[in-house]
N, C-alpha and C positions, 0 to 999 in steps of 0.2 A: 299288679306288681310294680315295684319301684326299687330304689336303692337308698339305703340308710347307712349311717356311720356306726361303727363300733370302734371308736377312737375319737378323733376330733369331730365335733358335730358338723353335719352337712345339711343343706337344704334337702328335705325329702323330695324325691322327684323321679323322673324317668318313668312315670306310670305309663305302661304300654297298652293297657286294656286287654292284654293277653293274660293267659293263666297257665299254670302248670297243672297237669292232671294229678289229682290227689284223691285217694279213697275217702269218701265222706264218712265211712264207718269209723275211721280213726279219730274223728272230731266229736267232742262232747258239746251238746247244745246246738244252737243255730249255726250251721256251717256258713251261712251268708254273712255272718259277723266276722269272718276270717279274711285275712289278706296276706299275701306273701311279698317279702322284700328281699333284695340282695344286700348282703352285709359288705361294707367297705371299711376295712381297718382291723386292728388286732387287739382291741381292748377287752375282748371277751373270750380269748383263747383258752383260759384255764377252765372254762365251763364247756369247751368243745365247740364254740361258735367261731368259725374262722373266716378270714377275708375271702370274699367271692362266693360264699355259700348263701343259699336261700333259706330263710326262716319263715315259719308260719306264725302269724300273730292273730290274736282276737282283739276286736275293738274293746277298749277300756278307757275310762275317764278319771278314775280315782287311783291314787298310789296304793300299792299293796306291799307290806313289809316283806323284805327278802325275796321279792319276785323280780325277774328280769322283765323290763318294760321299755317300750318305745316312748321316749320323752322328747318333747319339743322344748329346747332351752336356748336362750339367746338367739331366737329366730331360726334355729336349725334343729334337726332331729338326730337323736342318737339312741343306741341300745345300751342300757345300763342296769345293774342291779340296784334296787331301791331299798334304802334303809330309812325307817321311820323311827325317830328318837324323840324323847321328851327332854327339853332343856331344864335347867335349874329353876327357871321362872315358870315352868309348867306349860310352855308352848310346845307345839309339835314342830319338829324340824325334819326336812326331807334331804337325804344325802344320795347323790348319784355316785355309784361305786364302779370302778374299773375291775375287771376280773382277768387281769393279765400278770399278776404277781407284783405289780408296782405299788400296790396299796394306795394308789391315787383315788381321790374322791373330791366331790364338789358339793357343798351345801347350797341349796337353792331356796329362795324366798317364795312365798305363796304366789306372787304375781310374776315370778321369773321362770315358771315352767308350766307345761301342760302335758298330761298323760294322753298318749294316742293309741296305745295298744299294749297287750300283755303277750309275752313270748309263750308259744305253745310247743313248738318243736322245730327241729331242722327238717328241711324237706327230704333229706336222705334217711331220716329215722323211720 
């Protein structure tokens, strides 16, 4: 477990080596590929992910359109919805989108981000 941002990106950290008991039956696939982090910030409130809550993520390394993913960007990690778009030139463009009603988003370059995980569920679900 650690702490990640849902707002301004922060260094992913605070891994304690501890865990939260969670029924493995609710997980699809290899449960050992899952990890929990505590959310810090309010950029995902419109999808029910609030400051201070714990979310369960599955390890992932490729962006998936319209999925909520843990993204390392500018040296820090943040939880955002991913939009994959095609430019007029035919290139793929990745956009990190806030889900807080602000409409804020950031387009990232190929070398400017790294996918770290895909949102699976809140720990309270």
